[in-house]
N, C-alpha and C positions, 0 to 999 in steps of 0.2 A: 172240444167246446167245439161256438159255433161259426158259420162258418161269417160272417163279421170279423173275426182277429184275424183276416187275413187284410183285411182291411182298414188296420191301426195306420195310423201316423204315428212316425213318432217322432218328439219334442226334448229341447232341454229339459230335464229336469229341473224339479225346485220352484214352482212355478212361473220365473224368468220372462219375462214381455221380449218378445220376439220382433228384429227388426225387419224391417222393409227386407232385405237383403235374404233370411228364410222365410218366408211367404212364400206361399205353392204358387209356382209358377203362373199359379192360372190367375192369378190373387198380382204377383209380377206387371204383367204383359198389360191390363190391364190397368195396372198406376201409371206405365208408361203410355195409352191409350191416352187416358186422362191431360196426362200432359199436354200428345203429341194430336192425338184428330184435332183440338178446337181449332187451334190452330194451322194446321194446317185447312180446314174449314171455313176459317173466316179467310186465309189466301189464296181458298179457292174464289172466295166471295167478293173479292178484293175488284175484279170482271163488270161486274154487275152494281156494283156499291152506290152510282149513281139515280140505276133505274130501280133497283128496290126498295123497297122501305126500312126504313129499320123495325119495324116490330117486326115481318116478315125472317129480314137476316136471324131476330134474336129466334126468335120463332127453329128454324133450322138447326141453329146453336144448342138451345133446350132436346133436341131430338140426340144431337150427338150424345150429349152429360147422358140422358135415359140409355141412350145404348153402353154406353163407358159401364153405369152405372148395376144394370142388370146382365153386366159380364163378370164383374168383379166386384170387389166389397165396396161399403159404403163412405172410404176413405175415398178410394181410385176414385167415385160420381163426384164425393168433394172436391176434392185436385178438379176434375174435368169442369161443376163451375168456380170452382177461381177460373180459369183458365178460358172458359168462355167469354167470365164477364170481361179478360182479361183482353183477347186480343178483341172481340166485340169489341172495347174505344178504342186498342189501336190501327188497328185499321177502317171501321168504319165509319164512321166518328169522325165531324169533322176537331178540329186539324187533324189530319190523314197523316197515321204514322208517328204520334206522340202516345201518350198520353195523358191529354191533358180531353177535359169534351166541355164545347163552350158552353152550345144550349144546352136547356134546361131537360128541354122533353129526350131532349139523345145522355140527358145524368137518368133522367129516371128511365129509364128504356136495362142501364143498363145494372144500375142494385135490380130491378126486377127480375129484369138474368142470373141474376145470380144470387136472387132468395128464390124465383121461382128453380131454375139451375138442383141449390142442397134441396130444398122440400122435395123433386121431383127425384132427386139421384136419390137418400132417401128412400123413400118411398118403393123405386125400383129395386134398390139395395135386399129392401128388405121382404118384397114380391117372393124375388130367390130364396128368400130365406126360412121364409115362409112358406115354400108349395110345400105344401102335405102330396109327400113324399108317397108313386102305388107302392106297400110290403109286396113289394116280390121274393124275395127272400123267404124260404121254406122255411128253414128257420125261426129268423119272426113271429113268422103268422101262426103257424106254433106257437109258439111262447103265450103270440096272443087272444088265440085259441084257448089256452091248457088254464090258462087266468080266471078266459069268461065262464067255463066249464064248473073254476072253483071255486068260482063267486059263489053261482046258482047251486050246488051242492054242498054244500061247505058249512057245517053246523057252525063252526066259532069265525071268524077275522082272527085270529090267532093262526088259524090254518094257510089263513089267504095270506096274509100277512109274513111267516115264516117261507113259503110258498114262493112272492117274488124276492126278498133278499135273496136266495139260493139266481131266480131266475136275472137278477143286476148284477151280485156279483159273476158272474160265466157272461151277461152281454156284455158290458164296462169295465172285466180285465181289471177289477175289483179288488184288491189288498184283503177290506174288509169292509159290512153294512151290518148299518142296524136299522130298530127299528126304536121312534121314540112317540111316548103318545105323554098325550099333559104344554101347558105353554111351552112358547117358546121363545129358547133362552138361548140369551147373545145371537152373534148375524156372521154366521159362518156363511162363506159363500151360496151360490146356490143355483141348479140346475132348472132353470126356465123353462117355458112353454113351445116356445120353438130350436130348442137342447142349442141356446148360447147360458151363458155362467152368467153371473151379476156377482160383482165382488160391495161391497157394500153402497155406495149409490152409482156405482160404475160399472160401465159393462166390460162383459171378459170372453172372446170368443178367442174358445179349445183349440179351434182347429189353424192359430193358427199363435195365439198363445201359451197352446198348452194348455194341462189341468195350475189351480193355483193351489199357492202349498192347503196343506189341511185338510181336515174331513167337508165334503158338500150336502150341501141338505136336497133332498125332492120332497116336495111338496105331496102330500095326499089328500082332496076336500073329495067333501062329501055334499050336494045341493047347497052347491057354491059355502060349505064350508068347512075351515081349516078343524082340519081330524087326526093329523098324526106328520112323521116327518122320517126316513128313509135318509141317514147321517152314512157317506160312500165314503169310504177312503180310497182313489186309488194307484195302481201299480206305476210306479217309478215313471216317465215317458210316454206311457201307453193313452193314448186317444183312441176313439174305439166313433167313425164313424158317426155323421150328421145323422141317419136315419135311425140305427141303432139308437143316438141319445132320445128321437122321440120315442121310439118304440118304450124307454123308459119312461118317458113320462106318460106316456098309452097304459105300462105296468100299475102308475101309481094312482094314476087315475080310477082305475077294476079294484087296485087297494082303498082306493075313497070308497069305494061306490059297494066295496063286504061291511065296512069298516059302520057305513049311516044306517046300513041294514039292520047285521048281529050286535052293532055296541063295540065298545071301545076295547082295543089289548088290553089286557094289564099284566104286569109285571116287565 
């Protein structure tokens, strides 16, 4: 089995959603920073609040929100944005040290701080998640190269599909993996391009929540057209690292290229 198995994270089985106390240490620290950092920065700006424009003070707090979001999760970023807006109101707008704002311009600045903080925090957290990591693991590179070679040389897309099923089973530590070609039936959880999972219309983070219950679909597209999907059955409690999930998405894309070139899989 590949070296990715050494980086698996253990979670509670059964798809139970994690609480903040079971989050990774980095996310817990980011959440704490989201609560505390805006307070401390706003407090540090108190001696300058009569000379510092409210716009500049708000920009300083936005930088804090971005820093928290880039280090942690979306939740930490939203908490930081809420905290920044609250302490901006409390420390930096008249009447001071109350959660009351008299000036309409200050109300607009506080609302904009909250809105911009939330938006920027989401972008920063997404950028961290969507960083296309350089695939340095030799096993990951070997999987991608083997599949690419097979796509070029195989006479049948079935050969590629069977190969990728085996690769996904080993890479993700699956209990079972099958391929479906044809009409999409049902709405199972889906492994997305960024390595997250969606359950219905809700985003599901396997790094903090574990795998959801049941089979998970990984779709294969060719030239933008849906051509089939791998149905993944995870082993209980085992969640592979984000890099492994991104490699799995790459393998599905390679399968889609084979299907688009060679035609449908039968049976």
